[in-house]
C-alpha positions in Angstrom: -22.4 42.2 -185.4 -26.2 42.0 -185.1 -28.3 45.2 -185.0 -29.8 46.7 -181.8 -33.1 44.8 -182.2 -31.3 41.5 -182.6 -29.0 42.2 -179.6 -32.0 43.1 -177.4 -33.7 39.9 -178.5 -30.6 37.8 -177.7 -30.2 39.5 -174.3 -33.8 38.8 -173.5 -33.4 35.2 -174.6 -30.3 34.8 -172.4 -32.0 36.2 -169.4 -35.2 34.1 -169.8 -33.1 31.0 -170.3 -31.1 31.8 -167.1 -34.3 32.4 -165.2 -35.7 29.0 -166.2 -32.5 27.0 -165.7 -30.9 28.8 -162.8 -34.0 30.1 -161.1 -36.0 26.9 -161.0 -36.1 25.0 -157.7 -32.9 23.1 -157.1 -30.4 22.5 -154.3 -29.0 26.0 -154.3 -32.3 27.9 -154.6 -34.2 25.6 -152.2 -31.4 25.9 -149.6 -31.5 29.7 -149.9 -35.2 29.6 -149.1 -34.8 27.2 -146.3 -32.0 29.3 -144.7 -34.2 32.4 -144.9 -37.1 30.5 -143.3 -35.0 28.8 -140.6 -32.6 31.6 -139.7 -34.1 34.9 -141.0 -32.9 37.2 -143.7 -29.9 38.9 -141.9 -28.3 35.7 -140.5 -28.7 33.9 -143.8 -26.9 36.5 -145.8 -23.5 35.0 -145.2 -24.6 31.5 -146.5 -26.5 32.9 -149.5 -23.5 35.1 -150.4 -21.5 31.9 -150.5 -24.1 30.4 -152.8 -23.8 33.4 -155.1 -20.0 33.4 -155.0 -19.9 29.7 -155.7 -22.4 30.0 -158.6 -20.4 32.9 -160.1 -17.3 30.7 -159.8 -19.1 28.0 -161.7 -20.0 30.5 -164.4 -16.4 31.7 -164.7 -15.2 28.1 -164.8 -17.7 27.4 -167.6 -16.6 30.5 -169.5 -12.9 29.4 -169.1 -13.6 25.9 -170.3 -12.8 24.3 -167.0 -15.9 22.1 -167.3 -14.1 20.2 -170.0 -11.2 19.5 -167.6 -13.6 18.5 -164.8 -15.4 16.0 -167.0 -12.1 14.6 -168.3 -10.9 13.7 -164.8 -11.7 10.0 -164.0 -14.7 9.9 -161.6 -14.4 13.7 -161.1 -18.2 14.3 -161.6 -19.0 11.4 -159.2 -16.7 12.7 -156.5 -18.2 16.2 -156.7 -21.7 14.6 -156.6 -20.8 12.6 -153.5 -19.4 15.7 -151.7 -22.4 17.7 -152.6 -24.8 14.9 -151.4 -23.1 14.6 -148.0 -23.2 18.3 -147.4 -26.8 18.6 -148.5 -27.8 15.8 -146.0 -26.0 17.7 -143.3 -27.7 21.0 -144.3 -31.1 19.3 -144.4 -30.5 18.1 -140.8 -29.5 21.6 -139.7 -32.7 23.0 -141.2 -35.0 20.3 -139.9 -33.6 20.7 -136.3 -33.3 24.5 -136.2 -35.1 25.9 -133.2 -38.2 28.1 -133.6 -37.3 31.8 -134.1 -39.0 32.7 -130.8 -36.6 30.4 -128.9 -33.5 31.2 -130.8 -30.4 32.9 -129.4 -29.4 35.7 -131.8 -25.9 34.4 -131.6 -26.9 30.8 -132.7 -24.7 29.6 -135.5 -26.2 29.6 -139.0 -24.5 27.9 -142.0 -21.7 30.2 -143.1 -20.4 31.6 -146.4 -18.1 28.5 -146.8 -21.0 26.1 -146.7 -22.9 28.0 -149.4 -19.8 28.2 -151.6 -19.2 24.5 -151.2 -22.7 23.5 -152.1 -22.6 25.8 -155.2 -19.3 24.5 -156.6 -19.7 20.8 -155.6 -22.6 20.1 -157.9 -21.5 19.0 -161.4 -25.1 19.5 -162.7 -24.7 23.2 -162.0 -21.8 23.3 -164.5 -23.8 21.5 -167.1 -26.9 23.8 -166.7 -24.7 26.9 -166.7 -22.8 25.7 -169.8 -26.2 25.2 -171.6 -27.3 28.8 -170.9 -23.8 30.3 -171.6 -23.4 28.5 -174.9 -27.0 28.6 -176.0 -27.1 32.3 -177.0 -24.6 34.5 -178.9 -24.7 38.3 -178.2 -21.7 39.4 -180.3 -20.8 37.1 -183.1 -17.1 37.0 -184.2 -16.2 38.9 -181.0 -15.6 36.1 -178.5 -14.1 38.1 -175.7 -16.8 40.8 -175.8 -19.5 38.1 -176.1 -18.1 36.2 -173.1 -17.7 39.4 -171.0 -21.3 40.5 -171.7 -22.8 37.1 -170.9 -20.7 36.9 -167.6 -22.0 40.3 -166.5 -25.6 39.6 -167.4 -25.6 36.1 -165.8 -23.9 37.3 -162.7 -26.7 39.9 -162.2 -29.2 37.1 -162.7 -27.5 34.9 -160.2 -27.5 37.6 -157.5 -31.2 38.5 -158.2 -32.4 34.9 -158.3 -30.8 33.9 -155.0 -31.9 37.1 -153.2 -35.5 36.5 -154.4 -35.4 32.9 -153.0 -33.9 34.1 -149.8 -36.6 36.8 -149.4 -39.2 34.2 -150.1 -37.9 32.1 -147.2 -37.4 35.1 -144.9 -41.1 36.1 -145.5 -42.1 32.8 -144.0 -40.1 33.5 -140.8 -42.8 35.6 -139.3 -45.1 32.5 -139.3 -42.4 30.5 -137.5 -42.7 31.9 -134.0 -45.0 29.0 -133.2 -42.8 26.0 -132.4 -45.2 23.5 -134.1 -45.5 25.5 -137.3 -41.7 26.1 -137.3 -41.0 22.4 -137.0 -43.4 21.5 -139.8 -42.1 24.1 -142.2 -38.4 23.4 -141.4 -38.8 19.6 -141.9 -40.8 20.2 -145.1 -38.1 22.4 -146.5 -35.4 19.9 -145.5 -37.3 17.1 -147.4 -37.8 19.4 -150.4 -34.1 20.2 -150.4 -33.2 16.5 -150.5 -35.9 15.8 -153.1 -34.6 18.6 -155.4 -31.1 17.3 -155.1 -32.2 13.8 -156.0 -34.0 15.1 -159.1 -30.9 17.1 -160.1 -28.6 14.1 -159.7 -30.8 11.6 -161.5 -31.7 13.8 -164.5 
């Protein structure tokens, strides 16, 4: 087992890698920001909780080796990509056409937990990115169970923090969205950005 200094260095490396890979703009993080901007912080929490739960599910699947099963299924990755693409187009439409906050009924439907969960688990690129981070750093050599448990705990914390930061960023824009014209411009821009981020993720 490595010494305290080596362990701290490995933990820092893991966290920085997760920040770069999981925290960079992508379908999940951009959609969290767009939800916050379009619906506000409180009414976006259900959807973002779904994103978090779905991303943690991806993490657990990677840790359990499910990614190997997924990629071994004929056309499995393509099917997940297709499902994800259809839902993202629907989500982009919802964001682009969301009414300004000043005109919105507080009971108006916002995308729910299930939508966020679906988006998070239906993107095969998320499995590959998570696998790269998970396998890239070893915290406890020759102690596989402890190593996996520690990485799952640390990465789960990062998943929650990253999504909440992106949601707060979007919600911070909401105060500027009382004006219908500004609201429409911002919502359409975020919808386009969501589609663009998805295309980049799929084509990489």
